[in-house]
C-alpha positions, 0 to 999 in steps of 0.5 A: 467484442469477441468473434463468437456470437451469441444466439440472441445476437445472431437472431438480432441480425435477422430482424427486418427493421433498422430502428432510428436508434440503430441508424443514429448509432451507426452514423455516429460510429462512422462520423466520430474520429475514434483514433484521435479521441482515443489518443487523447485519453490513452496516456491517462488510462489505466494500463494492464498489470497486477489486479483486475484487467481494465476494461477496453478504452474503446468500450469506456469511451463509447459508453461515455458518449451513450450517456451524453446522447441518451441522458444516462446516469452511471447506473442507467448506463449499466442497465441499458447495456443489459437492456439494449442490443443496439447499445451493446453493439455500439459499445462493443460488448457481447453479453455471452463473452464480455464483462459489462462495465458496472456503474462504479467502472463507468463512474471512475472513467468519467472522473478520469475525464474530469481530472485531466480536462479531456473533454475540453481537448475532445472539443478542440479536436472536433473543432480542428477536424471541422476546420480541416475539412473546410466545414467550419467557417471563420468569417463570422461568429454568432453568439448565444446562451442557454440556461441549464436548470439545477435543483433549487430544493434544499431537501438534500443531505447538506440542506442547501442549494448548489453554491456555484449555481445562481438564479436569474429572471427571464421574462416573468419567470425565475430560473436557478442553475447555470448558463452555457455560452457559445460562439458558432460559425454562420452555419451553427457549428460551435467553435467556443464554449464557456459556462457561468452561473445563471446570474451572469449576463450574456454580454459578459462572455462576449470577449471569450466567444469570438476568435478574432478573425470574424468579419461579422458578429451576430447575436440577440439584443442581450449582446448589444452595446453601442461602444462595442459597435463603434469599436467593431466598425472602426476595425472594419467589421460588421456589427450585426447584433440585434438592436435595442431601443424603442421599437419601430417598424424599421428596427423590427424589420432590421432585427428580423432580417438579422435574426435569420442568420442569428437563429442558426446559433440556436441549432446546437441547443436544439440538439443538446437540450431537445434531442439529447435531454441536457436540460438539467445539471446532473452533478453539483458544481459548475466544473463537472457540468462544464465537462459534460457540456464540452463533450455534448457540444463536441458530439453535437458538432459531429452530429450536425456535420455527420453527412458531410463527414460520411461523404468523404470519410473520417 
């Protein structure tokens, strides 16, 4: 952003109220380890040379994060940069001096992240940061899964549903889409994430969600398996998955007690789905939506840890 300020920007500084959006963006700006994340993308980013000068990497990365937080498509992201002064400030764009990235530029940056699997590296970098700051606890793991809906209609150009998505039944309702499976620490910070189509069982992903150093394992009844319990307890661990079987007052009381900790594994879903609107897939195919999920849950970790991170500095 240029040092020269527009009149609108100067007037904006004089307003009395700081909105919740501004406060959120200011906190996330301070909590995100920008230098680490830029270093992951920079080797793959376009270098200045012949032709049009590329947009600043910092600006494009910030716009990509805005897309995650406010559930913006590429055209919507371009429009919001014209509409919202708080978003422009976060993205380091000034209408009077800077070029606003168009939707094609935003699209190409997203494809760059997809092509080089950079959001997976960002997810790992954030997890490592939390571990380094002693915010990520390795003594236990909570496993859980959530459904992300996909369009089931065939009224499209190919007259077909996404072949990589499947349908599943939950209760008396049917859902079509994908699943995000996560392993969190006892506080709800995500340390592992996998994705599958919606028809895959939750327990099928359990081996990929544990890191192997936990003493306790929590999860809902979908993860209960007697042979797993026996094997886990032989190794000295506490298998605290909610029990299946006939309901009795004793079993119900036990499951309620276990659920007090297990419920913390649902907190990242609240952030990503309820606060940030990632309830439906935006792209066709499992991979592109997995790239988005990795970015969203990495940012959710930073959002939930922001107060601790800001207390010591990032």
